[in-house]
C-alpha positions as CSV (number, residue, x, y, z in Angstrom):
1,M,-75.2,64.4,41.5
2,Q,-72.7,62.7,43.9
3,W,-70.8,64.3,46.7
4,E,-67.8,63.0,48.6
5,H,-68.6,63.9,52.2
6,V,-72.4,64.4,52.1
7,L,-75.0,61.8,51.3
8,L,-78.5,62.7,50.0
9,D,-81.4,60.3,49.8
10,K,-84.9,61.6,48.9
11,K,-87.8,59.3,49.6
12,D,-91.6,59.8,50.2
13,M,-91.3,63.7,50.4
14,I,-88.4,63.5,52.9
15,A,-84.8,64.4,52.1
16,W,-82.2,62.7,54.3
17,V,-78.9,64.6,54.4
18,T,-76.1,62.7,56.0
19,L,-72.8,64.1,57.0
20,N,-70.4,61.4,55.8
21,R,-66.8,61.6,57.2
22,P,-67.3,58.9,59.9
23,E,-63.6,58.4,60.3
24,K,-63.3,62.1,61.3
25,L,-66.5,62.1,63.4
26,N,-68.0,64.0,60.5
27,A,-65.8,67.0,61.1
28,F,-66.1,69.7,58.5
29,G,-63.1,69.3,56.2
30,G,-62.0,69.5,52.6
31,R,-65.0,70.5,50.4
32,M,-67.5,69.3,53.0
33,R,-68.9,72.8,53.7
34,Q,-69.3,73.6,50.1
35,E,-70.8,70.2,49.4
36,L,-73.3,70.8,52.1
37,V,-74.2,74.2,50.6
38,E,-74.9,72.4,47.3
39,V,-77.0,69.7,48.9
40,I,-79.0,72.1,51.0
41,D,-79.7,74.3,47.9
42,D,-80.8,71.2,46.1
43,V,-83.3,70.0,48.7
44,C,-84.6,73.5,49.4
45,A,-85.4,74.0,45.7
46,D,-87.0,70.6,45.2
47,P,-90.8,70.9,45.1
48,E,-91.1,67.2,45.9
49,V,-89.3,67.6,49.2
50,R,-91.5,68.6,52.2
51,V,-89.2,67.8,55.1
52,I,-85.4,67.9,55.4
53,V,-83.6,65.7,57.9
54,I,-79.9,66.2,58.8
55,T,-77.9,63.5,60.6
56,G,-74.4,62.0,60.7
57,S,-72.9,58.7,59.7
58,G,-71.1,56.5,62.2
59,K,-70.8,57.4,65.9
60,A,-71.1,61.2,65.7
61,F,-73.4,63.8,64.4
62,C,-70.6,66.4,63.8
63,V,-67.7,67.6,65.9
64,G,-67.4,70.9,64.0
65,G,-64.2,72.0,62.2
66,D,-61.5,69.6,61.4
67,V,-58.8,70.3,64.0
68,T,-56.0,69.1,61.6
69,E,-57.0,71.7,59.0
70,F,-57.3,74.4,61.6
71,V,-53.7,73.8,62.8
72,S,-52.4,73.7,59.2
73,G,-54.2,76.9,58.3
74,Q,-56.4,75.2,55.6
75,T,-59.6,76.1,57.4
76,K,-58.8,79.7,57.4
77,A,-58.2,79.6,53.6
78,L,-61.5,77.7,53.1
79,T,-63.6,80.0,55.3
80,E,-62.2,83.4,54.3
81,T,-64.4,85.3,51.8
82,S,-64.6,88.8,50.4
83,P,-66.7,91.3,52.4
84,S,-69.5,90.9,49.9
85,E,-69.7,87.1,50.1
86,R,-70.9,85.1,53.1
87,P,-68.8,82.0,54.1
88,A,-70.3,78.5,53.4
89,M,-71.4,78.0,57.0
90,A,-73.5,81.2,56.9
91,K,-75.1,80.2,53.6
92,I,-76.1,76.9,55.0
93,V,-77.6,78.3,58.2
94,L,-79.5,81.0,56.4
95,A,-80.8,78.5,53.8
96,L,-82.1,76.2,56.6
97,N,-83.7,79.2,58.4
98,Q,-85.3,80.7,55.3
99,V,-86.5,77.6,53.5
100,E,-90.3,77.1,53.7
101,K,-89.9,73.5,54.8
102,P,-89.4,72.0,58.3
103,V,-85.8,70.9,59.1
104,I,-85.1,68.1,61.6
105,A,-81.8,67.3,63.1
106,A,-81.4,63.6,64.1
107,V,-78.5,63.8,66.5
108,N,-77.0,60.4,66.6
109,G,-73.9,61.1,68.7
110,V,-71.6,63.9,69.7
111,A,-72.5,67.3,68.4
112,A,-69.8,69.9,69.1
113,G,-68.6,73.2,67.9
114,G,-70.1,74.0,64.5
115,G,-71.8,70.6,64.6
116,V,-74.0,71.5,67.6
117,N,-74.9,74.8,66.1
118,L,-75.8,73.2,62.8
119,A,-78.3,71.1,64.9
120,L,-79.6,74.2,66.7
121,A,-80.2,75.9,63.3
122,C,-82.7,73.2,62.5
123,D,-86.4,73.6,63.5
124,I,-86.6,70.4,65.5
125,R,-84.0,68.2,67.2
126,I,-84.5,64.5,68.0
127,A,-81.6,63.1,69.9
128,S,-80.2,59.6,70.8
129,E,-79.5,59.0,74.4
130,K,-75.9,58.7,73.3
131,A,-75.8,62.2,72.0
132,R,-73.6,64.9,73.6
133,F,-73.6,68.6,73.0
134,G,-70.7,71.0,73.5
135,Q,-70.1,74.7,72.7
136,V,-66.3,73.9,72.8
137,F,-65.1,77.0,70.9
138,T,-63.5,78.8,73.8
139,R,-61.5,75.7,74.6
140,R,-59.9,76.0,71.1
141,G,-59.4,79.8,71.2
142,V,-62.1,80.6,68.7
143,H,-65.5,82.3,68.7
144,P,-68.8,80.4,68.1
145,D,-70.0,80.1,64.5
146,W,-72.8,78.5,62.6
147,G,-75.3,80.9,64.3
148,G,-74.6,79.7,67.9
149,I,-74.9,83.1,69.5
150,Y,-78.3,83.5,67.8
151,F,-80.0,80.2,68.3
152,L,-78.7,79.0,71.7
153,P,-80.0,81.9,73.9
154,R,-83.4,81.6,72.1
155,L,-83.6,77.9,73.2
156,V,-82.1,78.0,76.7
157,G,-82.1,81.6,77.7
158,Y,-79.4,84.2,77.9
159,A,-77.8,83.2,81.2
160,K,-77.5,79.5,80.4
161,A,-76.2,80.3,76.9
162,C,-73.5,82.4,78.5
163,E,-72.6,79.5,80.8
164,L,-72.4,76.9,78.0
165,I,-70.4,79.1,75.6
166,F,-68.0,80.7,78.2
167,S,-67.3,77.3,79.9
168,G,-67.1,75.1,76.8
169,D,-68.7,72.3,78.9
170,V,-70.1,69.2,77.2
171,I,-73.5,68.1,78.3
172,D,-75.3,64.8,77.8
173,A,-78.5,64.3,75.9
174,Q,-80.6,64.2,79.1
175,E,-79.4,67.6,80.2
176,A,-79.9,69.0,76.7
177,Y,-83.4,67.8,76.8
178,K,-84.1,69.4,80.1
179,L,-82.7,72.7,78.9
180,G,-85.0,72.7,75.8
181,M,-82.2,72.2,73.2
182,V,-83.7,68.9,72.2
183,N,-87.4,68.2,71.4
184,T,-87.4,64.5,71.8
185,L,-85.0,62.0,73.5
186,V,-85.1,58.4,72.4
187,P,-83.0,55.2,72.8
188,H,-80.2,55.1,70.3
189,E,-81.5,52.2,68.4
190,K,-84.9,54.0,68.0
191,L,-83.5,57.3,66.6
192,M,-84.1,56.8,62.9
193,E,-87.5,55.2,63.5
194,A,-88.6,58.2,65.7
195,T,-87.2,60.7,63.2
196,T,-88.9,59.0,60.3
197,E,-92.2,59.0,62.2
198,M,-91.9,62.7,63.0
199,A,-90.9,63.6,59.4
200,R,-93.7,61.5,58.0
201,R,-96.4,63.1,60.2
202,I,-95.2,66.6,59.1
203,A,-94.8,65.6,55.4
204,D,-98.4,64.3,55.3
205,N,-99.8,67.7,56.5
206,A,-100.5,70.7,54.3
207,P,-97.2,72.3,53.3
208,I,-98.6,75.8,52.6
209,P,-99.7,76.6,56.2
210,I,-96.6,74.9,57.6
211,A,-94.5,77.2,55.5
212,Y,-96.3,80.3,56.8
213,A,-96.3,78.9,60.4
214,K,-92.5,78.5,60.3
215,R,-92.1,82.1,59.2
216,G,-94.5,83.3,61.9
217,L,-93.0,81.3,64.7
218,Q,-89.6,82.7,63.9
219,N,-91.0,86.2,64.7
220,F,-92.4,85.2,68.1
221,Y,-89.8,87.3,69.9
222,K,-90.3,90.4,67.7
223,W,-94.1,90.7,67.4
224,D,-96.6,91.8,69.9
225,L,-100.0,90.1,70.2
226,A,-101.7,92.5,67.7
227,Q,-99.0,91.8,65.0
228,A,-99.3,88.1,65.5
229,L,-103.1,88.2,65.2
230,D,-102.8,90.4,62.0
231,Y,-100.3,87.8,60.5
232,E,-102.7,84.9,61.4
233,S,-105.6,86.7,59.8
234,Y,-103.6,87.3,56.6
235,V,-102.3,83.7,56.4
236,L,-105.7,82.3,57.1
237,S,-107.2,84.2,54.2
238,V,-104.5,82.9,51.9
239,T,-104.7,79.3,53.0
240,M,-108.5,79.3,52.7
241,K,-108.2,79.9,49.0
242,S,-106.0,76.9,48.4
243,E,-107.0,73.5,47.0
244,D,-105.5,71.9,50.2
245,F,-108.0,73.8,52.3
246,K,-110.8,72.2,50.4
247,E,-109.1,68.8,50.6
248,G,-108.6,69.0,54.3
249,F,-112.2,69.7,55.2
250,T,-113.6,67.3,52.5
251,A,-111.4,64.5,53.9
252,F,-112.6,65.3,57.4
253,L,-116.2,65.1,56.4
254,E,-115.6,61.9,54.4
255,K,-113.7,60.4,57.3
256,R,-110.5,59.7,55.3
257,E,-106.9,60.9,55.4
258,P,-106.3,64.0,53.3
259,A,-104.0,64.0,50.3
260,F,-102.4,67.4,50.2
261,K,-100.8,68.7,47.0
262,G,-99.3,72.0,48.2
263,R,-101.7,74.0,46.0
């Protein structure tokens, strides 16, 4: 299936999802949100995909909503839903959070508004030194969306999240790295290489314990030590019954790389 504003490339167990409105700095416009829902649903459901990478084409990662559509009222019509139906942005964020696969954001340029929060909704962020990050909502008279008020304080702390959201300041990649918003900072020309290396290392590992670990890590702020230990014990008993468990230890003894099947 082909989409107008989102590119999808699956290769070697990695799904590359590219926001593709470079002339608009990959601003969410037209059917782009709905297309992204469809693409994310596709890669989440594909058993051959073990890692999802999201990036942007051209000079930007994503600058959030299309200002032209906001002014014309088009965005309001596109994002309004019935009380029983979540908007597209919420569906995307929830899918990325709930999928049992690691999600990496390769931030190639400016990430602002909904764009920066899409990156924050991913599990890992690798940023080019040319990247910039801005919670610019209050400068436009709107409230943060795409899960910003959930993810940002968990990464940088409550007080810093308040500062970034209330001020609408744009920070550079080095500052984002210092704050913990970014896992890895690399030269711009090395971004795709570094992202591929990270995705490859993850995809080569056993997918079952990774899926459980993602779910467990998301509960670090809810569980006490006893709950974490109970979860670990349960998951350990599950993974030790898998074919991948046998493969991992056999490969170690045979001094070769394991070939995990997700079974």
